[in-house]
Structure formats: structure tokens, C-alpha cells
C-alpha positions as CSV (number, residue, x, y, z in Angstrom):
1,M,0.0,0.0,0.0
2,L,1.4,3.4,-1.0
3,V,1.2,5.4,2.3
4,F,3.9,7.9,3.0
5,N,4.4,8.8,6.6
6,Y,4.4,12.6,6.4
7,D,4.6,13.2,10.1
8,H,7.9,11.3,10.0
9,L,9.1,13.0,6.8
10,Y,8.4,16.5,8.3
11,T,10.3,15.6,11.4
12,V,13.3,14.4,9.3
13,A,13.1,17.7,7.4
14,E,13.1,19.8,10.5
15,T,16.0,17.9,12.1
16,T,18.2,17.6,9.1
17,N,17.8,21.0,7.3
18,V,20.9,22.4,8.9
19,R,22.9,19.4,7.9
20,F,21.5,19.7,4.3
21,A,22.6,23.3,4.1
22,Q,26.1,22.7,5.5
23,A,26.9,19.6,3.5
24,R,29.8,19.6,1.2
25,P,30.6,19.8,-1.7
26,F,27.1,21.2,-2.1
27,P,23.9,21.0,-0.1
28,H,22.6,17.5,0.1
29,V,21.3,14.8,2.5
30,V,21.1,11.0,2.4
31,I,18.1,9.5,4.2
32,D,17.9,5.8,4.9
33,D,14.7,3.9,5.4
34,F,13.1,6.8,3.6
35,L,9.6,5.3,3.2
36,P,7.7,2.9,5.4
37,P,8.2,-0.7,4.4
38,E,4.8,-1.1,2.7
39,A,5.3,2.2,0.7
40,Y,8.8,1.2,-0.3
41,A,7.5,-2.1,-1.5
42,S,4.9,-0.3,-3.6
43,V,7.6,1.8,-5.3
44,R,10.0,-1.1,-5.8
45,D,7.3,-3.5,-7.1
46,C,6.0,-1.1,-9.8
47,F,9.5,-0.8,-11.3
48,P,9.5,-2.0,-15.0
49,G,11.3,-5.2,-15.9
50,P,14.5,-5.0,-17.9
51,T,12.8,-6.3,-21.1
52,D,9.7,-4.2,-20.8
53,D,8.9,-1.9,-23.8
54,I,9.5,1.3,-21.7
55,W,13.2,1.8,-22.0
56,K,15.7,3.6,-24.2
57,K,19.4,3.4,-23.8
58,P,21.2,6.6,-24.9
59,D,24.8,5.2,-24.9
60,N,27.4,7.8,-25.7
61,I,31.0,8.7,-24.6
62,H,29.7,9.9,-21.3
63,T,27.3,7.1,-20.3
64,R,27.0,3.4,-21.0
65,G,24.5,0.8,-20.1
66,K,22.0,3.2,-18.6
67,M,18.3,2.8,-19.5
68,V,15.8,5.6,-19.0
69,T,12.1,5.9,-19.6
70,K,11.1,6.7,-23.1
71,R,8.0,8.7,-24.0
72,G,4.9,6.9,-24.9
73,A,1.7,7.9,-26.7
74,D,1.0,11.6,-27.0
75,D,4.7,12.1,-26.3
76,L,4.1,11.5,-22.6
77,K,6.0,9.3,-20.3
78,E,3.0,8.6,-18.2
79,R,1.4,6.7,-21.0
80,Q,4.1,4.2,-20.4
81,Y,3.5,3.8,-16.7
82,S,1.3,1.3,-14.9
83,Q,-1.5,2.7,-12.8
84,E,0.5,2.0,-9.6
85,A,3.6,3.7,-11.1
86,R,1.5,6.8,-11.8
87,R,0.3,6.8,-8.2
88,V,3.9,6.7,-7.0
89,F,5.0,9.6,-9.2
90,H,1.9,11.7,-8.4
91,E,2.7,11.3,-4.7
92,F,6.2,12.5,-5.2
93,N,4.8,15.6,-6.9
94,S,2.1,16.2,-4.4
95,S,1.8,19.4,-2.2
96,L,2.5,17.2,0.9
97,F,5.8,16.0,-0.5
98,L,6.7,19.5,-1.8
99,R,6.2,20.8,1.7
100,F,8.7,18.2,3.0
101,L,11.3,19.3,0.4
102,E,10.8,23.0,1.1
103,T,11.2,22.4,4.9
104,L,14.3,20.3,4.3
105,T,16.0,22.6,1.8
106,G,14.7,26.1,2.6
107,I,13.7,26.5,-1.0
108,K,10.2,27.9,-1.2
109,G,7.8,27.6,-4.1
110,L,9.0,24.3,-5.4
111,I,7.2,22.7,-8.3
112,G,7.3,19.1,-9.4
113,D,7.6,18.2,-13.1
114,P,4.4,16.7,-14.5
115,Y,6.3,15.8,-17.7
116,F,9.3,14.0,-16.0
117,A,11.9,15.6,-18.3
118,E,14.9,13.3,-17.9
119,G,13.2,11.9,-14.8
120,G,11.3,8.7,-14.1
121,F,12.7,5.2,-13.9
122,H,16.4,4.7,-14.3
123,S,18.2,1.3,-14.7
124,S,21.8,0.5,-15.4
125,E,23.3,-2.9,-16.4
126,D,26.6,-4.6,-15.9
127,G,29.4,-2.4,-17.2
128,G,27.3,0.7,-16.9
129,Y,28.7,4.1,-15.9
130,L,27.8,7.8,-15.9
131,D,30.5,10.4,-16.2
132,V,30.8,13.3,-13.8
133,H,28.4,16.1,-14.8
134,A,26.2,19.0,-13.7
135,D,22.6,18.8,-14.9
136,F,20.7,21.1,-17.2
137,S,19.5,24.3,-15.6
138,H,16.0,25.0,-16.9
139,H,13.0,23.0,-18.0
140,D,12.7,23.4,-21.8
141,L,8.9,23.3,-21.9
142,L,8.0,25.2,-18.7
143,G,10.9,27.6,-18.5
144,L,11.4,26.9,-14.8
145,E,14.8,26.7,-13.0
146,R,15.9,23.3,-11.8
147,R,16.6,23.4,-8.0
148,L,16.7,19.9,-6.6
149,N,17.4,16.3,-7.6
150,L,15.9,13.4,-5.7
151,I,17.2,9.9,-6.3
152,M,15.6,7.0,-4.6
153,Y,17.3,3.7,-4.8
154,L,15.5,0.4,-5.2
155,N,18.3,-2.2,-4.9
156,D,17.8,-4.8,-2.2
157,D,20.9,-6.9,-1.3
158,W,23.2,-4.5,-3.1
159,E,26.9,-5.3,-2.7
160,E,29.5,-2.5,-2.6
161,T,31.8,-4.6,-4.8
162,Y,29.3,-3.9,-7.6
163,G,30.4,-0.3,-7.7
164,G,27.8,2.2,-8.8
165,A,28.0,4.5,-5.8
166,L,27.0,8.0,-6.8
167,T,29.9,10.4,-6.0
168,L,29.6,14.1,-5.4
169,F,32.6,16.2,-6.6
170,D,33.8,19.7,-5.7
171,T,34.5,22.4,-8.3
172,D,38.0,21.0,-8.9
173,I,36.4,17.6,-9.6
174,N,37.8,16.0,-6.5
175,P,35.5,13.3,-5.0
176,V,34.0,14.4,-1.7
177,S,31.2,12.1,-0.8
178,S,29.8,8.8,-2.2
179,V,26.3,7.3,-1.8
180,V,26.0,3.5,-2.2
181,P,22.6,2.8,-4.0
182,V,21.0,0.5,-1.4
183,G,17.3,0.0,-1.3
184,N,15.1,2.6,0.4
185,R,17.9,5.1,0.5
186,C,17.1,8.6,-0.8
187,L,19.6,11.2,-1.9
188,I,18.4,14.8,-2.2
189,F,20.7,17.6,-3.5
190,E,20.6,21.1,-4.6
191,T,21.4,21.6,-8.3
192,S,23.6,24.4,-9.7
193,A,26.2,24.9,-12.4
194,T,28.8,23.2,-10.1
195,S,26.8,20.4,-8.5
196,F,29.0,17.7,-10.1
197,H,28.1,14.1,-9.6
198,G,28.3,10.7,-11.3
199,H,29.5,7.1,-11.1
200,P,32.2,7.1,-13.7
201,E,33.7,3.7,-13.1
202,A,32.1,0.8,-14.9
203,M,30.0,-1.4,-12.6
204,K,30.6,-5.1,-12.1
205,L,27.2,-6.6,-11.5
206,A,26.2,-10.1,-10.8
207,P,24.0,-11.8,-13.5
208,G,20.4,-10.5,-13.4
209,V,21.3,-7.5,-11.2
210,Y,20.6,-3.9,-12.3
211,R,21.2,-0.6,-10.6
212,R,17.6,0.6,-10.2
213,S,16.4,4.0,-9.1
214,I,13.7,6.6,-9.6
215,A,14.9,10.2,-10.3
216,L,12.8,13.2,-9.8
217,Y,13.6,16.9,-10.3
218,Y,12.0,19.9,-8.7
219,Y,11.9,23.5,-10.0
220,S,11.0,27.0,-9.1
221,V,10.5,30.3,-10.8
222,P,13.8,31.4,-12.3
223,T,16.3,33.1,-9.9
224,G,18.6,34.5,-12.6
225,R,20.8,31.5,-13.2
226,E,22.3,31.4,-16.7
227,K,20.7,28.7,-18.8
228,S,22.9,25.7,-19.7
229,R,22.6,22.2,-20.9
230,I,24.2,19.3,-19.1
231,V,27.9,19.9,-18.5
232,F,30.5,17.2,-18.5
233,P,33.9,18.4,-17.1
234,A,35.7,15.7,-19.2
235,D,34.7,17.6,-22.4
236,P,37.6,19.6,-23.9
237,E,35.2,22.6,-24.3
238,F,34.7,22.6,-20.6
239,V,38.4,22.5,-19.8
240,H,39.0,25.4,-22.3
241,K,36.2,27.4,-20.7
242,I,37.5,27.1,-17.1
243,T,41.1,27.9,-18.1
244,T,40.2,31.0,-20.1
245,D,37.4,32.6,-18.1
């Protein structure tokens, strides 16, 4: 049954908001046992299978073996989701959940993304990796500024030898903090032009194991941040920019 314990979440927000703000290399928090067991099971159990016709795999020089949700009929991701999956995502975009995020982060006027641009279900296979990057700054359709990333992991019995920990990097691309993607662990972090993160080492997964998560992004009215696409520091253009600015 999908029942979030908002009394618990609001207490977590009120007791960890200082830790969120002071975290390095940029504001973030990791919350274990994020949802009650029944709610976590609802989220985990609606995750699509690896052969379901919901995935696309945009392999390129910066990412390999990562599957993300493709758009369905009417160019909408929700047309691909099961009824239970839609309930899950609507809960994460509800005013109750937005109030939790606002209390945790101090960012007021947060807005969920009904179109799930780059968000939704994510799944990575053996050998998969994602280069260090900072995410796009604004929603193409809505014009809103991206403020927060939420990643909830759905990997029961995950072993650290698999790799796949999401690492947060400082502005000199030094690793500062890593988050192992174990089940019912939630990472929330503030996004900016320098919120660099990734898991750039290829994973070594056991047969039939996938790195599974849901990723959700939250927005506000623009604050004046310069618009940018996703930034990979490994790109020569990025290196040239930071050495000549």
C-alpha cells in the first residue's frame, strides 16, 4: 500500500535541514529507510522489468549501459507507466511532498515536473557508468529553473563490490562524498552549475542484477541562473572554458 508517513518526513526535514545546508561539496542529504516498508515495496514493485517496452538506452561517450524511460503515446512518459507507477510519481509531486522538500532545503515555491523531463525510472546494467556532470539548468517546456534532484534507490541486497556509488565532486572535480545505492535510500541535493556528480567507473554486477532508481527533479520560478545544458567536465570545451574565463 502506498502510504507515505508525512509526520515522519516532516520531522526528518526539521531535524536535518541544517545538515543539508552545510553539507559539502554542495547542499545534500542522504536519508535511509526513507519510506515505510509497505510504501517502499509499492515503489519497488512497480519498477518495470529489464525487457519491458518502456526503456531507451542513450549510450554515448559519457554514459554506457543506462536505461531511461522513453516517451509513450501523446509524447508523454505517463502513457508508459502502470496505474501503480502513476500513483507513485503523483505522490512525489504532491503538495504534501513538496512541503517536505521545502522544509528540508529552505527553497520555497518548489514545483514538481508533470512531464518528467529526464526523470522517471532509471536502470543500469553490468558495465554501466555515468561520467561526472552537472545537470541542465532549466525546463525546456516550462521555463522553470531546476533546483533539486531526488534519487531514490530500489536495490535490495546491493553489494559495494558492484560499484555504482554516486559520487559528489567539488568544483575541482575532487570526490568528496559517495552514496551507495542501497534499497530505500534517498539522496536529495541542490542543483547548480557546479553540482558535479556521477559514477564514472564501470560497474561489475552479478547476473540479473541492475542498478535501479527513480529520479525526480524539482523546479522554481527562475532566480537568474544562466541557462545551460548538461555539463561534462571531461569535455575539452569545458576545460577550455574554465582555463580561459
